Each structure stands twice: as C-alpha cells, then as structure tokens.
mmCIF file as Biopython writes it, N, C-alpha, C and O atoms, coordinates in Angstrom:
data_model
#
loop_
_atom_site.group_PDB
_atom_site.id
_atom_site.type_symbol
_atom_site.label_atom_id
_atom_site.label_alt_id
_atom_site.label_comp_id
_atom_site.label_asym_id
_atom_site.label_entity_id
_atom_site.label_seq_id
_atom_site.pdbx_PDB_ins_code
_atom_site.Cartn_x
_atom_site.Cartn_y
_atom_site.Cartn_z
_atom_site.occupancy
_atom_site.B_iso_or_equiv
_atom_site.auth_seq_id
_atom_site.auth_asym_id
_atom_site.pdbx_PDB_model_num
ATOM 1   N N  . UNK A ? 1  ? -10.515 8.551   1.107   1.0 0.0 1  A 1 
ATOM 2   C CA . UNK A ? 1  ? -10.692 7.766   -0.092  1.0 0.0 1  A 1 
ATOM 3   C C  . UNK A ? 1  ? -9.752  6.563   -0.042  1.0 0.0 1  A 1 
ATOM 4   O O  . UNK A ? 1  ? -8.559  6.733   0.209   1.0 0.0 1  A 1 
ATOM 5   N N  . UNK A ? 2  ? -10.248 5.384   -0.269  1.0 0.0 2  A 1 
ATOM 6   C CA . UNK A ? 2  ? -9.392  4.200   -0.253  1.0 0.0 2  A 1 
ATOM 7   C C  . UNK A ? 2  ? -8.450  4.170   -1.456  1.0 0.0 2  A 1 
ATOM 8   O O  . UNK A ? 2  ? -8.698  4.813   -2.476  1.0 0.0 2  A 1 
ATOM 9   N N  . UNK A ? 3  ? -7.380  3.421   -1.313  1.0 0.0 3  A 1 
ATOM 10  C CA . UNK A ? 3  ? -6.374  3.259   -2.362  1.0 0.0 3  A 1 
ATOM 11  C C  . UNK A ? 3  ? -6.042  1.774   -2.446  1.0 0.0 3  A 1 
ATOM 12  O O  . UNK A ? 3  ? -6.091  1.068   -1.438  1.0 0.0 3  A 1 
ATOM 13  N N  . UNK A ? 4  ? -5.706  1.301   -3.633  1.0 0.0 4  A 1 
ATOM 14  C CA . UNK A ? 4  ? -5.311  -0.100  -3.795  1.0 0.0 4  A 1 
ATOM 15  C C  . UNK A ? 4  ? -3.796  -0.231  -3.710  1.0 0.0 4  A 1 
ATOM 16  O O  . UNK A ? 4  ? -3.049  0.521   -4.336  1.0 0.0 4  A 1 
ATOM 17  N N  . UNK A ? 5  ? -3.362  -1.214  -2.911  1.0 0.0 5  A 1 
ATOM 18  C CA . UNK A ? 5  ? -1.941  -1.533  -2.769  1.0 0.0 5  A 1 
ATOM 19  C C  . UNK A ? 5  ? -1.778  -3.048  -2.850  1.0 0.0 5  A 1 
ATOM 20  O O  . UNK A ? 5  ? -2.740  -3.798  -2.683  1.0 0.0 5  A 1 
ATOM 21  N N  . UNK A ? 6  ? -0.552  -3.485  -3.109  1.0 0.0 6  A 1 
ATOM 22  C CA . UNK A ? 6  ? -0.318  -4.927  -3.140  1.0 0.0 6  A 1 
ATOM 23  C C  . UNK A ? 6  ? -0.256  -5.462  -1.719  1.0 0.0 6  A 1 
ATOM 24  O O  . UNK A ? 6  ? 0.422   -4.896  -0.861  1.0 0.0 6  A 1 
ATOM 25  N N  . UNK A ? 7  ? -0.965  -6.548  -1.478  1.0 0.0 7  A 1 
ATOM 26  C CA . UNK A ? 7  ? -0.935  -7.211  -0.168  1.0 0.0 7  A 1 
ATOM 27  C C  . UNK A ? 7  ? -0.251  -8.563  -0.269  1.0 0.0 7  A 1 
ATOM 28  O O  . UNK A ? 7  ? 0.101   -9.159  0.749   1.0 0.0 7  A 1 
ATOM 29  N N  . UNK A ? 8  ? -0.064  -9.043  -1.467  1.0 0.0 8  A 1 
ATOM 30  C CA . UNK A ? 8  ? 0.776   -10.194 -1.782  1.0 0.0 8  A 1 
ATOM 31  C C  . UNK A ? 8  ? 1.222   -10.005 -3.228  1.0 0.0 8  A 1 
ATOM 32  O O  . UNK A ? 8  ? 0.802   -9.054  -3.887  1.0 0.0 8  A 1 
ATOM 33  N N  . UNK A ? 9  ? 2.047   -10.880 -3.711  1.0 0.0 9  A 1 
ATOM 34  C CA . UNK A ? 9  ? 2.664   -10.683 -5.014  1.0 0.0 9  A 1 
ATOM 35  C C  . UNK A ? 9  ? 1.620   -10.481 -6.120  1.0 0.0 9  A 1 
ATOM 36  O O  . UNK A ? 9  ? 0.896   -11.412 -6.474  1.0 0.0 9  A 1 
ATOM 37  N N  . UNK A ? 10 ? 1.549   -9.268  -6.657  1.0 0.0 10 A 1 
ATOM 38  C CA . UNK A ? 10 ? 0.627   -8.860  -7.730  1.0 0.0 10 A 1 
ATOM 39  C C  . UNK A ? 10 ? -0.854  -8.997  -7.386  1.0 0.0 10 A 1 
ATOM 40  O O  . UNK A ? 10 ? -1.684  -9.142  -8.283  1.0 0.0 10 A 1 
ATOM 41  N N  . UNK A ? 11 ? -1.194  -8.952  -6.103  1.0 0.0 11 A 1 
ATOM 42  C CA . UNK A ? 11 ? -2.590  -8.964  -5.664  1.0 0.0 11 A 1 
ATOM 43  C C  . UNK A ? 11 ? -2.866  -7.622  -4.994  1.0 0.0 11 A 1 
ATOM 44  O O  . UNK A ? 11 ? -2.256  -7.287  -3.979  1.0 0.0 11 A 1 
ATOM 45  N N  . UNK A ? 12 ? -3.793  -6.858  -5.574  1.0 0.0 12 A 1 
ATOM 46  C CA . UNK A ? 12 ? -4.127  -5.543  -5.043  1.0 0.0 12 A 1 
ATOM 47  C C  . UNK A ? 12 ? -5.380  -5.619  -4.182  1.0 0.0 12 A 1 
ATOM 48  O O  . UNK A ? 12 ? -6.342  -6.307  -4.524  1.0 0.0 12 A 1 
ATOM 49  N N  . UNK A ? 13 ? -5.356  -4.901  -3.058  1.0 0.0 13 A 1 
ATOM 50  C CA . UNK A ? 13 ? -6.515  -4.778  -2.179  1.0 0.0 13 A 1 
ATOM 51  C C  . UNK A ? 13 ? -6.615  -3.328  -1.724  1.0 0.0 13 A 1 
ATOM 52  O O  . UNK A ? 13 ? -5.635  -2.583  -1.735  1.0 0.0 13 A 1 
ATOM 53  N N  . UNK A ? 14 ? -7.824  -2.948  -1.326  1.0 0.0 14 A 1 
ATOM 54  C CA . UNK A ? 14 ? -8.033  -1.585  -0.837  1.0 0.0 14 A 1 
ATOM 55  C C  . UNK A ? 14 ? -7.496  -1.425  0.582   1.0 0.0 14 A 1 
ATOM 56  O O  . UNK A ? 14 ? -7.629  -2.321  1.415   1.0 0.0 14 A 1 
ATOM 57  N N  . UNK A ? 15 ? -6.889  -0.271  0.842   1.0 0.0 15 A 1 
ATOM 58  C CA . UNK A ? 15 ? -6.607  0.165   2.209   1.0 0.0 15 A 1 
ATOM 59  C C  . UNK A ? 15 ? -7.410  1.446   2.409   1.0 0.0 15 A 1 
ATOM 60  O O  . UNK A ? 15 ? -7.672  2.178   1.454   1.0 0.0 15 A 1 
ATOM 61  N N  . UNK A ? 16 ? -7.795  1.710   3.643   1.0 0.0 16 A 1 
ATOM 62  C CA . UNK A ? 16 ? -8.689  2.828   3.935   1.0 0.0 16 A 1 
ATOM 63  C C  . UNK A ? 16 ? -8.018  3.807   4.889   1.0 0.0 16 A 1 
ATOM 64  O O  . UNK A ? 16 ? -7.363  3.391   5.845   1.0 0.0 16 A 1 
ATOM 65  N N  . UNK A ? 17 ? -8.173  5.099   4.638   1.0 0.0 17 A 1 
ATOM 66  C CA . UNK A ? 17 ? -7.549  6.101   5.506   1.0 0.0 17 A 1 
ATOM 67  C C  . UNK A ? 17 ? -8.204  6.143   6.883   1.0 0.0 17 A 1 
ATOM 68  O O  . UNK A ? 17 ? -9.360  5.757   7.055   1.0 0.0 17 A 1 
ATOM 69  N N  . UNK A ? 18 ? -7.444  6.615   7.843   1.0 0.0 18 A 1 
ATOM 70  C CA . UNK A ? 18 ? -7.932  6.765   9.215   1.0 0.0 18 A 1 
ATOM 71  C C  . UNK A ? 18 ? -7.238  7.980   9.823   1.0 0.0 18 A 1 
ATOM 72  O O  . UNK A ? 18 ? -6.326  8.547   9.222   1.0 0.0 18 A 1 
ATOM 73  N N  . UNK A ? 19 ? -7.662  8.364   10.985  1.0 0.0 19 A 1 
ATOM 74  C CA . UNK A ? 19 ? -7.051  9.515   11.646  1.0 0.0 19 A 1 
ATOM 75  C C  . UNK A ? 19 ? -5.751  9.142   12.345  1.0 0.0 19 A 1 
ATOM 76  O O  . UNK A ? 19 ? -4.965  10.023  12.694  1.0 0.0 19 A 1 
ATOM 77  N N  . UNK A ? 20 ? -5.516  7.862   12.553  1.0 0.0 20 A 1 
ATOM 78  C CA . UNK A ? 20 ? -4.277  7.398   13.192  1.0 0.0 20 A 1 
ATOM 79  C C  . UNK A ? 20 ? -3.530  6.463   12.241  1.0 0.0 20 A 1 
ATOM 80  O O  . UNK A ? 20 ? -4.121  5.864   11.343  1.0 0.0 20 A 1 
ATOM 81  N N  . UNK A ? 21 ? -2.190  6.350   12.463  1.0 0.0 21 A 1 
ATOM 82  C CA . UNK A ? 21 ? -1.377  5.452   11.653  1.0 0.0 21 A 1 
ATOM 83  C C  . UNK A ? 21 ? -1.818  4.021   11.855  1.0 0.0 21 A 1 
ATOM 84  O O  . UNK A ? 21 ? -2.209  3.629   12.954  1.0 0.0 21 A 1 
ATOM 85  N N  . UNK A ? 22 ? -1.753  3.249   10.798  1.0 0.0 22 A 1 
ATOM 86  C CA . UNK A ? 22 ? -2.037  1.821   10.851  1.0 0.0 22 A 1 
ATOM 87  C C  . UNK A ? 22 ? -0.837  1.077   10.287  1.0 0.0 22 A 1 
ATOM 88  O O  . UNK A ? 22 ? 0.003   1.659   9.602   1.0 0.0 22 A 1 
ATOM 89  N N  . UNK A ? 23 ? -0.768  -0.203  10.578  1.0 0.0 23 A 1 
ATOM 90  C CA . UNK A ? 23 ? 0.266   -1.040  9.974   1.0 0.0 23 A 1 
ATOM 91  C C  . UNK A ? 23 ? -0.358  -2.373  9.595   1.0 0.0 23 A 1 
ATOM 92  O O  . UNK A ? 23 ? -1.418  -2.748  10.095  1.0 0.0 23 A 1 
ATOM 93  N N  . UNK A ? 24 ? 0.316   -3.074  8.708   1.0 0.0 24 A 1 
ATOM 94  C CA . UNK A ? 24 ? -0.163  -4.392  8.312   1.0 0.0 24 A 1 
ATOM 95  C C  . UNK A ? 24 ? 1.038   -5.269  8.005   1.0 0.0 24 A 1 
ATOM 96  O O  . UNK A ? 24 ? 2.079   -4.781  7.563   1.0 0.0 24 A 1 
ATOM 97  N N  . UNK A ? 25 ? 0.891   -6.554  8.238   1.0 0.0 25 A 1 
ATOM 98  C CA . UNK A ? 25 ? 1.949   -7.511  7.967   1.0 0.0 25 A 1 
ATOM 99  C C  . UNK A ? 25 ? 1.741   -8.049  6.553   1.0 0.0 25 A 1 
ATOM 100 O O  . UNK A ? 25 ? 0.642   -8.463  6.184   1.0 0.0 25 A 1 
ATOM 101 N N  . UNK A ? 26 ? 2.803   -8.032  5.783   1.0 0.0 26 A 1 
ATOM 102 C CA . UNK A ? 26 ? 2.752   -8.523  4.408   1.0 0.0 26 A 1 
ATOM 103 C C  . UNK A ? 26 ? 3.742   -9.683  4.264   1.0 0.0 26 A 1 
ATOM 104 O O  . UNK A ? 26 ? 4.856   -9.498  3.776   1.0 0.0 26 A 1 
ATOM 105 N N  . UNK A ? 27 ? 3.327   -10.872 4.690   1.0 0.0 27 A 1 
ATOM 106 C CA . UNK A ? 27 ? 4.247   -12.005 4.669   1.0 0.0 27 A 1 
ATOM 107 C C  . UNK A ? 27 ? 4.662   -12.386 3.251   1.0 0.0 27 A 1 
ATOM 108 O O  . UNK A ? 27 ? 3.893   -12.254 2.299   1.0 0.0 27 A 1 
ATOM 109 N N  . UNK A ? 28 ? 5.870   -12.851 3.145   1.0 0.0 28 A 1 
ATOM 110 C CA . UNK A ? 28 ? 6.432   -13.325 1.881   1.0 0.0 28 A 1 
ATOM 111 C C  . UNK A ? 28 ? 6.540   -12.247 0.816   1.0 0.0 28 A 1 
ATOM 112 O O  . UNK A ? 28 ? 6.653   -12.557 -0.370  1.0 0.0 28 A 1 
ATOM 113 N N  . UNK A ? 29 ? 6.506   -10.981 1.228   1.0 0.0 29 A 1 
ATOM 114 C CA . UNK A ? 29 ? 6.705   -9.890  0.272   1.0 0.0 29 A 1 
ATOM 115 C C  . UNK A ? 29 ? 7.995   -9.160  0.590   1.0 0.0 29 A 1 
ATOM 116 O O  . UNK A ? 29 ? 8.340   -8.948  1.753   1.0 0.0 29 A 1 
ATOM 117 N N  . UNK A ? 30 ? 8.689   -8.786  -0.447  1.0 0.0 30 A 1 
ATOM 118 C CA . UNK A ? 30 ? 9.884   -7.965  -0.293  1.0 0.0 30 A 1 
ATOM 119 C C  . UNK A ? 30 ? 9.494   -6.511  -0.514  1.0 0.0 30 A 1 
ATOM 120 O O  . UNK A ? 30 ? 8.495   -6.212  -1.168  1.0 0.0 30 A 1 
ATOM 121 N N  . UNK A ? 31 ? 10.287  -5.628  0.032   1.0 0.0 31 A 1 
ATOM 122 C CA . UNK A ? 31 ? 10.004  -4.199  -0.073  1.0 0.0 31 A 1 
ATOM 123 C C  . UNK A ? 31 ? 9.835   -3.762  -1.530  1.0 0.0 31 A 1 
ATOM 124 O O  . UNK A ? 31 ? 8.962   -2.951  -1.839  1.0 0.0 31 A 1 
ATOM 125 N N  . UNK A ? 32 ? 10.665  -4.295  -2.418  1.0 0.0 32 A 1 
ATOM 126 C CA . UNK A ? 32 ? 10.616  -3.910  -3.826  1.0 0.0 32 A 1 
ATOM 127 C C  . UNK A ? 32 ? 9.349   -4.388  -4.531  1.0 0.0 32 A 1 
ATOM 128 O O  . UNK A ? 32 ? 9.009   -3.868  -5.594  1.0 0.0 32 A 1 
ATOM 129 N N  . UNK A ? 33 ? 8.645   -5.365  -3.966  1.0 0.0 33 A 1 
ATOM 130 C CA . UNK A ? 33 ? 7.418   -5.904  -4.571  1.0 0.0 33 A 1 
ATOM 131 C C  . UNK A ? 33 ? 6.167   -5.128  -4.175  1.0 0.0 33 A 1 
ATOM 132 O O  . UNK A ? 33 ? 5.105   -5.330  -4.765  1.0 0.0 33 A 1 
ATOM 133 N N  . UNK A ? 34 ? 6.277   -4.238  -3.179  1.0 0.0 34 A 1 
ATOM 134 C CA . UNK A ? 34 ? 5.121   -3.452  -2.744  1.0 0.0 34 A 1 
ATOM 135 C C  . UNK A ? 34 ? 4.823   -2.372  -3.776  1.0 0.0 34 A 1 
ATOM 136 O O  . UNK A ? 34 ? 5.709   -1.616  -4.174  1.0 0.0 34 A 1 
ATOM 137 N N  . UNK A ? 35 ? 3.556   -2.308  -4.210  1.0 0.0 35 A 1 
ATOM 138 C CA . UNK A ? 35 ? 3.164   -1.330  -5.226  1.0 0.0 35 A 1 
ATOM 139 C C  . UNK A ? 35 ? 1.891   -0.606  -4.794  1.0 0.0 35 A 1 
ATOM 140 O O  . UNK A ? 35 ? 1.066   -1.144  -4.056  1.0 0.0 35 A 1 
ATOM 141 N N  . UNK A ? 36 ? 1.759   0.613   -5.269  1.0 0.0 36 A 1 
ATOM 142 C CA . UNK A ? 36 ? 0.555   1.414   -5.056  1.0 0.0 36 A 1 
ATOM 143 C C  . UNK A ? 36 ? -0.060  1.660   -6.426  1.0 0.0 36 A 1 
ATOM 144 O O  . UNK A ? 36 ? 0.640   2.043   -7.364  1.0 0.0 36 A 1 
ATOM 145 N N  . UNK A ? 37 ? -1.345  1.446   -6.544  1.0 0.0 37 A 1 
ATOM 146 C CA . UNK A ? 37 ? -2.028  1.655   -7.824  1.0 0.0 37 A 1 
ATOM 147 C C  . UNK A ? 37 ? -2.217  3.153   -8.022  1.0 0.0 37 A 1 
ATOM 148 O O  . UNK A ? 37 ? -3.266  3.705   -7.691  1.0 0.0 37 A 1 
ATOM 149 N N  . UNK A ? 38 ? -1.200  3.800   -8.561  1.0 0.0 38 A 1 
ATOM 150 C CA . UNK A ? 38 ? -1.293  5.245   -8.771  1.0 0.0 38 A 1 
ATOM 151 C C  . UNK A ? 38 ? -1.696  5.578   -10.208 1.0 0.0 38 A 1 
ATOM 152 O O  . UNK A ? 38 ? -1.662  6.742   -10.606 1.0 0.0 38 A 1 
ATOM 153 N N  . UNK A ? 39 ? -2.077  4.562   -10.989 1.0 0.0 39 A 1 
ATOM 154 C CA . UNK A ? 39 ? -2.623  4.823   -12.321 1.0 0.0 39 A 1 
ATOM 155 C C  . UNK A ? 39 ? -4.122  5.131   -12.232 1.0 0.0 39 A 1 
ATOM 156 O O  . UNK A ? 39 ? -4.642  5.945   -12.995 1.0 0.0 39 A 1 
ATOM 157 N N  . UNK A ? 40 ? -4.801  4.479   -11.302 1.0 0.0 40 A 1 
ATOM 158 C CA . UNK A ? 40 ? -6.244  4.675   -11.145 1.0 0.0 40 A 1 
ATOM 159 C C  . UNK A ? 40 ? -6.595  5.630   -10.004 1.0 0.0 40 A 1 
ATOM 160 O O  . UNK A ? 40 ? -7.749  6.036   -9.863  1.0 0.0 40 A 1 
ATOM 161 N N  . UNK A ? 41 ? -5.601  5.988   -9.192  1.0 0.0 41 A 1 
ATOM 162 C CA . UNK A ? 41 ? -5.824  6.865   -8.038  1.0 0.0 41 A 1 
ATOM 163 C C  . UNK A ? 41 ? -4.797  7.984   -8.069  1.0 0.0 41 A 1 
ATOM 164 O O  . UNK A ? 41 ? -3.631  7.759   -8.394  1.0 0.0 41 A 1 
ATOM 165 N N  . UNK A ? 42 ? -5.232  9.181   -7.732  1.0 0.0 42 A 1 
ATOM 166 C CA . UNK A ? 42 ? -4.328  10.325  -7.678  1.0 0.0 42 A 1 
ATOM 167 C C  . UNK A ? 42 ? -3.793  10.428  -6.253  1.0 0.0 42 A 1 
ATOM 168 O O  . UNK A ? 42 ? -4.457  10.972  -5.371  1.0 0.0 42 A 1 
ATOM 169 N N  . UNK A ? 43 ? -2.600  9.906   -6.037  1.0 0.0 43 A 1 
ATOM 170 C CA . UNK A ? 43 ? -2.002  9.914   -4.705  1.0 0.0 43 A 1 
ATOM 171 C C  . UNK A ? 43 ? -0.546  10.337  -4.798  1.0 0.0 43 A 1 
ATOM 172 O O  . UNK A ? 43 ? 0.134   10.065  -5.788  1.0 0.0 43 A 1 
ATOM 173 N N  . UNK A ? 44 ? -0.087  10.996  -3.767  1.0 0.0 44 A 1 
ATOM 174 C CA . UNK A ? 44 ? 1.323   11.290  -3.616  1.0 0.0 44 A 1 
ATOM 175 C C  . UNK A ? 44 ? 1.933   10.217  -2.730  1.0 0.0 44 A 1 
ATOM 176 O O  . UNK A ? 44 ? 1.307   9.776   -1.766  1.0 0.0 44 A 1 
ATOM 177 N N  . UNK A ? 45 ? 3.131   9.802   -3.045  1.0 0.0 45 A 1 
ATOM 178 C CA . UNK A ? 45 ? 3.774   8.716   -2.308  1.0 0.0 45 A 1 
ATOM 179 C C  . UNK A ? 45 ? 5.028   9.228   -1.631  1.0 0.0 45 A 1 
ATOM 180 O O  . UNK A ? 45 ? 5.883   9.851   -2.261  1.0 0.0 45 A 1 
ATOM 181 N N  . UNK A ? 46 ? 5.127   8.956   -0.334  1.0 0.0 46 A 1 
ATOM 182 C CA . UNK A ? 46 ? 6.339   9.245   0.431   1.0 0.0 46 A 1 
ATOM 183 C C  . UNK A ? 46 ? 6.800   7.927   1.033   1.0 0.0 46 A 1 
ATOM 184 O O  . UNK A ? 46 ? 6.015   7.218   1.663   1.0 0.0 46 A 1 
ATOM 185 N N  . UNK A ? 47 ? 8.058   7.603   0.843   1.0 0.0 47 A 1 
ATOM 186 C CA . UNK A ? 47 ? 8.596   6.367   1.384   1.0 0.0 47 A 1 
ATOM 187 C C  . UNK A ? 47 ? 9.198   6.633   2.748   1.0 0.0 47 A 1 
ATOM 188 O O  . UNK A ? 47 ? 9.954   7.588   2.932   1.0 0.0 47 A 1 
ATOM 189 N N  . UNK A ? 48 ? 8.863   5.793   3.689   1.0 0.0 48 A 1 
ATOM 190 C CA . UNK A ? 48 ? 9.328   5.917   5.058   1.0 0.0 48 A 1 
ATOM 191 C C  . UNK A ? 48 ? 9.997   4.618   5.452   1.0 0.0 48 A 1 
ATOM 192 O O  . UNK A ? 48 ? 9.421   3.541   5.296   1.0 0.0 48 A 1 
ATOM 193 N N  . UNK A ? 49 ? 11.194  4.718   5.955   1.0 0.0 49 A 1 
ATOM 194 C CA . UNK A ? 49 ? 11.918  3.525   6.396   1.0 0.0 49 A 1 
ATOM 195 C C  . UNK A ? 49 ? 12.117  3.629   7.898   1.0 0.0 49 A 1 
ATOM 196 O O  . UNK A ? 49 ? 12.629  4.632   8.395   1.0 0.0 49 A 1 
ATOM 197 N N  . UNK A ? 50 ? 11.720  2.616   8.603   1.0 0.0 50 A 1 
ATOM 198 C CA . UNK A ? 50 ? 11.791  2.577   10.064  1.0 0.0 50 A 1 
ATOM 199 C C  . UNK A ? 50 ? 13.198  2.529   10.567  1.0 0.0 50 A 1 
ATOM 200 O O  . UNK A ? 50 ? 13.419  2.493   11.778  1.0 0.0 50 A 1 
#
C-alpha cells in the first residue's frame, strides 16, 4: 500500500513499497522537515540514521 511523504517543503507525494530497500534524494530539505502522512494512513514509523 502506498504512503504519502513530503518530497519537498510541505509537498506530499506517494511512495510505493517494494521487496528491496529504495532511496530518494530530497534536495533542499532538512531532516526535521520530512513528514509522513500518518493521519490518513495507518503506518508504524521507525527512524533510521545512517
């Protein structure tokens, strides 16, 4: 099931699950500005720092 996340400041887009890890570049975004739309989607969030 896809989930909406911020891809730029206050702009939400869908991301889609896969069997392998994916990554994406989010230029001009700070870590604190990244959001997951967990009001409309039932998701658990785990934060991972490289």
